[in-house]
VOTI-185186 format. One record per residue (C-alpha): x, y, z; residue number from 1. Coordinates in Angstrom, 2 decimals, always signed. Layout:
BEGIN
PT        px        py        pz    nr
PT         X         Y         Z   NUM
...
//
This chain:
BEGIN
PT        px        py        pz    nr
PT     -5.88    +14.25     +4.59     1
PT     -6.08    +11.63     +1.71     2
PT     -5.64    +13.23     -1.70     3
PT     -5.80    +10.23     -3.86     4
PT     -5.74     +6.36     -3.76     5
PT     -3.77     +4.12     -6.33     6
PT     -3.75     +0.06     -6.70     7
PT     -0.40     -1.27     -7.30     8
PT     -0.13     -4.71     -8.70     9
PT     +3.33     -6.30     -9.46    10
PT     +3.68     -9.32    -11.80    11
PT     +5.45    -12.65    -12.10    12
PT     +6.97    -13.22    -15.19    13
PT     +4.32    -16.04    -15.89    14
PT     +1.57    -13.20    -15.77    15
PT     +0.37    -14.15    -12.28    16
PT     -0.19    -11.41     -9.81    17
PT     +2.97    -11.46     -7.31    18
PT     +1.68     -8.53     -4.94    19
PT     -1.25     -6.24     -4.38    20
PT     -1.71     -2.88     -2.40    21
PT     -3.19     +0.48     -2.30    22
PT     -1.51     +3.67     -1.59    23
PT     -3.00     +6.89     -0.57    24
PT     -1.27    +10.14     -1.34    25
PT     -1.31    +12.20     +1.85    26
PT     -1.38    +16.30     +2.25    27
PT     +2.02    +17.27     +3.87    28
PT     -0.37    +19.71     +6.06    29
PT     -1.70    +16.60     +7.79    30
PT     +1.58    +14.47     +8.31    31
PT     +1.55    +14.40    +12.16    32
PT     -2.05    +12.08    +11.63    33
PT     +0.09     +9.51     +9.36    34
PT     +3.44     +8.15    +11.49    35
PT     +3.62     +5.46     +9.16    36
PT     +4.08     +7.59     +6.15    37
PT     +6.49     +7.18     +3.32    38
PT     +8.33     +9.43     +1.00    39
PT     +8.51     +8.63     -2.45    40
PT    +11.63     +9.50     -4.56    41
PT     +9.65    +12.32     -6.13    42
PT     +8.96    +13.58     -2.39    43
PT     +5.24    +12.42     -2.37    44
PT     +4.11    +11.49     +0.82    45
PT     +1.98     +8.15     +1.12    46
PT     +0.48     +5.41     +3.14    47
PT     -0.52     +2.06     +2.55    48
PT     -4.34     +1.39     +3.21    49
PT     -6.76     -1.47     +2.96    50
PT     -5.42     -5.18     +2.34    51
PT     -2.08     -5.95     +0.90    52
PT     -1.51     -9.30     -0.35    53
PT     +1.67    -11.30     -1.72    54
PT     +1.10    -14.22     -3.55    55
PT     +3.46    -16.94     -4.75    56
PT     +4.63    -17.84     -8.59    57
PT     +1.86    -20.42     -8.47    58
PT     -0.85    -17.74     -7.38    59
PT     -1.57    -19.08     -3.73    60
PT     -1.83    -16.46     -1.27    61
PT     +1.43    -16.25     +0.99    62
PT     +0.47    -13.66     +3.28    63
PT     -1.81    -10.51     +3.75    64
PT     -1.63     -7.40     +5.84    65
PT     -4.59     -4.96     +6.61    66
PT     -4.17     -1.27     +7.24    67
PT     -6.67     +1.37     +8.14    68
PT     -7.32     +4.83     +6.71    69
PT     -4.26     +6.31     +8.55    70
PT     -1.78     +3.50     +7.41    71
PT     -1.80     +1.59    +10.67    72
PT     -1.68     -2.04    +10.58    73
PT     -5.05     -3.63    +11.76    74
PT     -4.95     -6.96    +13.92    75
//
C-alpha cells in the first residue's frame, strides 16, 4: 500500500534540472507486493513510480525510465 508520494528534483549548479523522480513511501505490511523496494537511511520503505528523467547540463533529456505503481520498470 502506497502511503505517500514525493517528487525528487536535483539541479546542476547552473540551475538546470539534472534529475527528476517520483518516490512512493510504502507500508511495511505490504512489502511483498513491492519486490523493487528500497530502504532509506531512516528505515522508510520506498519505490520509484511514474517517469524518472535524467537531463544533461545543457537541459537536454539524456534518458528516462518508466515505472508502474508497484515499482516495476515498464517497457
